[in-house]
C-alpha positions in Angstrom: -35.5 -15.5 335.6 -33.8 -14.1 338.7 -30.5 -15.7 337.9 -30.7 -14.4 334.3 -31.3 -10.9 335.6 -28.4 -11.0 338.1 -26.1 -12.0 335.2 -27.0 -9.1 332.9 -23.8 -7.3 332.0 -23.2 -3.7 333.1 -20.1 -3.3 331.0 -21.3 -4.3 327.6 -24.4 -5.7 325.8 -28.0 -4.6 325.6 -28.4 -2.8 329.0 -25.8 -0.1 328.5 -26.8 0.4 324.9 -30.5 0.6 325.8 -29.9 3.2 328.5 -27.8 5.4 326.2 -30.3 5.1 323.4 -33.3 6.0 325.6 -31.4 9.0 327.0 -30.4 10.3 323.6 -34.0 9.7 322.3 -35.5 11.7 325.1 -33.1 14.6 324.5 -34.0 14.6 320.8 -37.7 14.5 321.5 -37.5 17.5 323.9 -35.3 19.4 321.5 -37.7 18.9 318.6 -40.6 19.9 320.8 -38.7 23.1 321.7 -38.0 23.9 318.1 -41.7 23.5 317.3 -42.4 26.4 319.6 -40.1 28.9 317.9 -42.9 30.7 316.1 -44.8 31.3 319.3 -42.0 31.7 321.9 -38.9 32.6 319.9 -35.5 31.0 320.3 -35.4 31.0 324.1 -37.0 27.5 324.6 -34.3 26.1 322.3 -31.2 28.1 323.4 -31.8 28.2 327.1 -31.6 24.4 327.7 -28.5 24.2 325.6 -26.8 27.1 327.5 -27.7 25.6 330.9 -26.5 22.2 329.7 -23.1 23.7 328.8 -22.9 25.5 332.1 -23.9 22.4 334.1 -21.4 20.3 332.2 -18.6 22.8 332.9 -19.6 22.8 336.6 -19.5 19.0 336.7 -16.1 19.0 335.1 -14.7 21.5 337.7 -16.2 19.6 340.7 -14.7 16.4 339.4 -11.4 18.0 338.9 -11.4 19.4 342.4 -12.3 16.0 343.9 -9.9 14.1 341.7 -6.8 16.2 341.2 -6.8 19.0 343.8 -8.2 17.5 347.0 -7.6 13.8 346.0 -10.7 12.8 348.0 -10.5 9.2 346.7 -6.8 8.8 347.1 -6.2 8.5 343.3 -6.9 10.6 340.2 -10.3 9.6 338.7 -9.2 9.4 335.1 -10.5 11.1 331.9 -13.4 8.7 331.4 -14.9 9.8 334.7 -14.5 13.4 333.8 -16.3 12.8 330.5 -19.2 10.8 332.0 -19.7 13.2 335.0 -19.7 16.2 332.7 -22.1 14.6 330.3 -24.4 13.5 333.1 -24.5 17.0 334.6 -25.0 18.6 331.2 -27.9 16.3 330.4 -29.5 16.9 333.8 -29.2 20.6 333.3 -30.8 20.3 329.9 -33.7 18.3 331.4 -34.2 20.6 334.4 -34.5 23.6 332.2 -37.2 21.9 330.2 -39.0 21.0 333.5 -39.0 24.7 334.4 -39.8 26.2 331.0 -42.1 23.6 329.4 -45.5 22.2 330.4 -47.3 18.9 330.8 -45.9 16.1 328.6 -42.6 17.8 328.1 -42.1 18.1 331.9 -42.9 14.5 332.3 -40.4 13.5 329.6 -37.8 15.8 331.3 -38.2 14.0 334.6 -37.7 10.7 333.0 -34.7 12.1 331.2 -33.1 13.0 334.5 -33.5 9.5 335.8 -32.0 8.0 332.6 -29.2 10.5 332.5 -28.1 9.7 336.1 -28.3 5.9 335.3 -26.4 6.3 332.1 -23.7 8.4 333.7 -23.3 6.0 336.6 -23.0 3.1 334.2 -20.4 5.0 332.2 -18.3 5.6 335.3 -18.6 1.9 336.2 -17.5 1.0 332.7 -14.5 3.2 333.2 -13.5 1.3 336.3 -14.8 -2.1 335.5 -15.8 -2.4 339.1 -19.3 -3.9 338.8 -19.6 -6.3 335.9 -23.2 -7.6 336.4 -26.4 -6.5 338.1 -25.8 -9.2 340.6 -22.4 -7.8 341.6 -24.0 -4.4 342.1 -26.2 -5.9 344.8 -23.6 -8.3 346.2 -25.2 -11.3 344.6 -23.1 -13.9 342.7 -23.8 -17.1 340.8 -20.9 -19.1 342.4 -21.7 -22.4 344.0 -20.3 -23.4 347.4 -18.1 -26.4 347.2 -16.0 -28.5 349.6 -12.6 -28.9 347.9 -10.9 -30.4 350.9 -8.8 -33.4 349.8 -9.8 -33.1 346.1 -6.2 -34.0 345.1 -3.9 -36.8 346.4 -0.4 -35.6 346.2 0.8 -39.1 345.4 -1.2 -39.1 342.1 0.0 -35.7 340.8 2.2 -35.6 337.7 4.5 -32.8 336.5 3.5 -30.2 333.9 5.9 -31.8 331.4 4.3 -35.2 331.9 0.8 -33.7 331.4 1.8 -31.9 328.2 3.3 -35.1 326.9 0.2 -37.1 327.9 -2.1 -34.7 326.0 0.2 -34.7 323.0 0.3 -38.5 322.7 -3.4 -38.8 323.6 -2.9 -40.9 326.7 -4.7 -38.1 328.5 -8.1 -37.5 327.0 -11.4 -35.8 327.6 -10.0 -32.6 329.0 -12.9 -30.2 329.8 -13.1 -27.1 327.6 -13.6 -24.7 330.6 -12.5 -24.4 334.1 -14.8 -23.9 337.1 -15.1 -21.3 339.9 -16.2 -22.4 343.4 -16.9 -20.6 346.6 -14.9 -22.1 349.4 -14.6 -21.7 353.1 -10.8 -21.8 353.9 -10.5 -22.6 357.6 -8.6 -20.0 359.7 -7.0 -22.8 361.7 -3.8 -20.9 362.7 -4.8 -17.3 362.5 -8.4 -17.2 363.7 -9.1 -14.5 361.1 -12.7 -13.9 360.3 -12.5 -14.2 356.6 -15.3 -14.3 354.1 -15.5 -17.2 351.7 -12.8 -17.4 349.0 -13.3 -18.1 345.3 -11.1 -20.7 343.7 -10.7 -21.1 339.9 -9.7 -24.7 338.8 -8.5 -24.9 335.2 -9.6 -27.7 332.9 -6.5 -29.8 333.7 -7.6 -29.9 337.4 -11.0 -31.2 336.4 -10.1 -34.3 334.5 -11.8 -37.4 335.8 -8.5 -39.4 336.0 -6.3 -39.3 339.1 -3.3 -38.1 337.0 -3.8 -34.4 337.5 -0.8 -32.0 337.1 0.7 -30.2 340.0 -0.4 -26.7 338.9 1.0 -23.2 339.5 -1.1 -21.0 341.7 -1.9 -17.3 341.7 -3.1 -15.8 344.9 -5.2 -12.8 343.9 -6.3 -9.9 346.2 -9.0 -7.3 345.6 -8.8 -3.7 346.4 -10.5 -1.9 349.3 -13.4 -1.7 349.5 -13.7 -5.1 347.9 -14.2 -8.8 348.3 -13.2 -12.1 346.6 -16.2 -11.9 344.2 -14.9 -8.5 342.9 -11.7 -10.2 341.7 -13.6 -12.5 339.4 -16.5 -10.2 338.4 -14.5 -7.1 337.7 -11.2 -8.8 336.9 -12.6 -11.2 334.3 -10.4 -13.9 335.8 -12.3 -17.0 334.7 -12.5 -15.8 331.0 -8.8 -14.9 331.0 -7.7 -18.2 332.5 -10.1 -20.3 330.3 -8.7 -18.5 327.3 -5.1 -19.3 328.4 -6.1 -23.0 329.0 -7.6 -23.3 325.6 -4.2 -22.5 324.0 -2.1 -24.5 326.5 -3.6 -28.1 326.6 -6.0 -27.3 329.4 -3.3 -25.8 331.6 -3.7 -22.6 333.5 -2.9 -21.6 337.1 -5.2 -22.3 339.9 -6.5 -18.9 341.2 -7.3 -18.4 344.8 -9.1 -15.1 345.5 -8.8 -14.9 349.3 -10.4 -12.3 351.6 -7.8 -9.8 352.9 -10.4 -7.5 354.5 -13.0 -9.4 356.5 -15.5 -6.7 355.4 -15.7 -4.2 352.6 -15.0 -1.3 354.9 -12.0 -2.8 356.7 -8.4 -2.0 355.7 -6.3 -4.6 357.5 -3.1 -3.2 356.1 -2.4 -6.9 355.4 -0.8 -7.4 358.8 -1.6 -9.2 362.0 -3.0 -6.6 364.4 -5.5 -6.2 367.3 -7.6 -4.0 365.0 -8.9 -6.6 362.5 -7.2 -9.8 363.5 -4.3 -12.0 362.2 -4.8 -11.5 358.5 -1.1 -12.0 357.6 -1.1 -15.4 359.3 -4.3 -16.3 357.6 -2.9 -15.7 354.1 0.7 -16.9 354.5 -0.2 -20.0 356.6 -3.9 -20.9 356.5 -4.6 -20.1 352.8 -1.3 -21.3 351.4 -1.2 -24.5 353.4 -4.8 -25.2 352.6 -4.1 -24.8 348.9 -1.0 -27.0 349.0 -2.8 -29.7 351.0 -6.1 -29.9 349.2 -5.7 -28.7 345.6 -3.7 -30.1 342.8 -1.2 -27.3 343.5 2.6 -27.2 343.1 4.6 -26.8 346.2 7.6 -24.7 345.3 7.7 -20.9 345.7 8.6 -20.5 342.0 5.2 -21.9 341.1 3.3 -19.5 343.3 2.4 -15.9 342.4 0.7 -13.2 344.5 -1.2 -10.5 342.6 -3.6 -7.7 343.5 -5.2 -4.4 342.7 -4.9 -1.1 344.6 -4.8 -2.0 348.3 -4.5 -5.6 347.3 -1.5 -4.6 345.1 0.1 -2.9 348.0 -0.4 -6.1 350.1 1.2 -8.1 347.3 4.2 -5.8 347.4 4.4 -6.2 351.2 4.0 -9.9 351.3 5.8 -11.0 348.1 9.3 -9.6 349.0 8.8 -10.5 352.7 8.0 -14.1 351.9 10.3 -15.2 349.0 10.0 -18.8 350.4 6.3 -18.7 349.4 6.0 -16.6 346.3 8.3 -16.5 343.3 6.3 -14.0 341.2 4.6 -10.7 342.2 2.0 -9.0 339.9 0.7 -5.8 341.5 -1.5 -3.2 339.6 -1.9 0.2 341.1 0.2 -0.3 344.2 0.6 2.4 346.9 4.1 3.2 348.1 3.2 1.6 351.4 0.4 0.7 353.8 -2.2 3.4 354.1 -4.8 3.9 356.7 -4.5 7.2 358.4 -1.3 9.1 359.2 1.9 7.2 359.6 2.0 7.6 363.4 -1.7 6.6 363.6 -0.9 3.4 361.7 2.1 2.7 363.9 0.2 3.2 367.1 -3.0 1.4 366.0 -1.8 -1.5 363.9 1.8 -2.1 365.2 1.4 -1.3 368.9 3.8 1.6 368.6 6.6 -0.5 367.0 8.0 1.6 364.2 10.4 -1.1 363.0 7.5 -3.5 362.5 5.8 -0.8 360.4 8.9 -0.1 358.4 9.2 -3.8 357.5 5.9 -3.6 355.7 7.0 -0.8 353.3 7.7 -2.5 350.0 11.0 -0.7 349.4 12.3 -1.8 352.8 10.9 -5.3 352.4 12.8 -5.7 349.1 16.0 -4.4 350.6 15.7 -6.5 353.7 15.5 -9.7 351.6 18.1 -8.8 348.9 19.4 -10.4 346.8 16.2 -11.9 345.3 15.6 -13.7 342.1 11.8 -13.2 342.2 9.9 -11.9 339.2 8.1 -8.6 339.6 5.6 -7.3 337.0 4.3 -3.9 338.1 1.4 -2.4 336.3 -0.6 0.8 336.4 -3.1 2.7 334.2 -1.6 5.3 331.9 -3.7 8.0 333.7 -3.0 6.8 337.2 -0.2 9.3 338.0 0.2 8.4 341.6 0.7 4.7 340.9 3.1 5.5 338.1 5.1 7.5 340.6 5.1 4.6 343.0 6.4 2.3 340.3 9.2 4.8 339.6 10.2 4.6 343.3 9.9 0.8 343.8 11.0 -0.7 340.5 14.7 0.5 340.6 15.1 -0.8 344.2 13.7 -4.2 343.1 16.0 -4.3 340.1 19.0 -3.5 342.2 18.0 -6.3 344.6 18.3 -8.7 341.7 14.6 -9.1 340.9 13.5 -9.7 337.3 11.5 -6.5 336.9 9.0 -5.4 334.2 7.0 -2.2 334.6 4.0 -1.5 332.3 1.2 1.0 331.9 -2.2 0.2 330.4 -3.0 2.7 327.7 -6.1 4.8 328.1 -6.9 3.5 331.6 -6.5 4.8 335.1 -6.8 3.3 338.5 -9.2 0.6 337.4 -9.8 -3.0 336.7 -9.1 -2.6 333.0 -5.5 -1.8 333.9 -5.5 -4.9 336.1 -6.7 -7.1 333.3 -4.1 -5.8 330.9 -1.3 -6.2 333.4 -2.5 -9.6 334.6 -2.8 -10.9 331.1 0.8 -10.2 330.4 1.8 -11.4 333.9 0.0 -14.7 333.2 2.0 -15.2 330.1 5.3 -14.6 331.9 4.2 -16.8 334.8 3.1 -19.5 332.5 6.4 -19.5 330.6 8.4 -19.5 333.9 6.4 -22.4 335.3 6.5 -24.6 332.1 2.9 -24.3 331.1 4.0 -22.6 327.9 7.2 -23.1 325.8 6.8 -19.7 324.1 8.5 -16.7 325.8 6.1 -13.8 325.8 6.9 -10.5 324.1 5.6 -7.4 325.6 5.3 -5.9 322.1 2.5 -8.5 321.4 0.3 -6.8 324.1 -0.8 -3.7 322.2 -2.6 -2.1 325.1 0.6 -2.1 327.3 3.6 0.1 327.1 6.8 -0.5 329.0 7.7 2.0 331.7 11.4 2.8 331.4 13.3 2.3 334.6 15.8 5.1 334.1 19.2 5.4 335.9 19.1 7.3 339.2 20.4 7.2 342.7 18.9 9.1 345.5 18.1 8.8 349.2 14.7 7.3 348.6 15.5 4.5 346.2 19.3 4.2 346.1 18.6 2.2 343.0 19.3 2.2 339.4 17.2 2.0 336.3 18.1 0.7 332.9 
């Protein structure tokens, strides 16, 4: 029973529908009750709640606008869905509170209940806009993933190529491929770095789960959450398992291994994805401990062209720092909602705190500089953002031309109707997966961006200036 409850979806299904239905029903009941008093009390019990609701909704909209677009309290614009849900929630609460003041007994009780349901429905609507918490369990930090020891699960001498796997499935010498992959919670030892990381999550596609020794050497996506965040958030909010399973069903059980590693150590930490005295040697953890563990223990390909690094928000910024700085490890970079550079306090504060006063070390972590420092590059870069995420869109316009000038294969996309949220991540990653799959031989069909109807190409227009010194097409 507890497990079932923790797996109840917050993004779709019966719970969101029930909350909205009860909220609407309570409003209708209160309004009908007010209409019934018109003969005795006139129009005031009907009109006043509606007027107060309109005023409260407007106040909610203005406050949200100030927090989102004027003071940028959260570092990003909140997006239109948040404006709608906040305004609707404030309006409903205003409607309910007016009934609590003006009405008596049963109506007051119903109004109190309406306030509770209005707040819950509004919070759920905002969560749906971001896609941050997918289940009740994720809301309370509870997950259904089982811990596993994947050490030594694959012997490199037994691995076959992707081409050999596809041929084996086609001629039926490889049989009984599972219909779904599996996600396990794994402790990746911080042997070199000593970084205090939380447990990672690893997705193994069906091709990695066959009972025979002849497993293919699979491509790998290293996926990073935002901040605050954790590896669980990548799978719960990102819908990674469903996305990868769907890909595998159409590609003979093939999909990338996905490693969601911990780049924070704790939800509140922002490591800047570097080695520092503040939070420890995270960069060494990812680029040495995690990568080497994956190559040594999983049925993973070894070449950089078969490894991708991806992330959302702070995790996207990390992927834009690490990908260009480590072309020997990653051939593909898929960030969604990247910042222009590391962000944790002012520039000088970051330099003093995280880089021991070494400005050059800080400058090397700025994506534009990292790209230039390692040019020319034949890496693939797929940058994504939500259509309403103005700041991230601006960052793409700064970074993409520099990457293209450096020789990278650059595609920039925006997710229609979305903002700085996991919906934009899913749209970007779904296309990025198709490109990565084609480049690594899992698919023989070159993807067309036009087939992804919720994505629109961001034009990289020609320009040269002191910031980018780049060109757009």
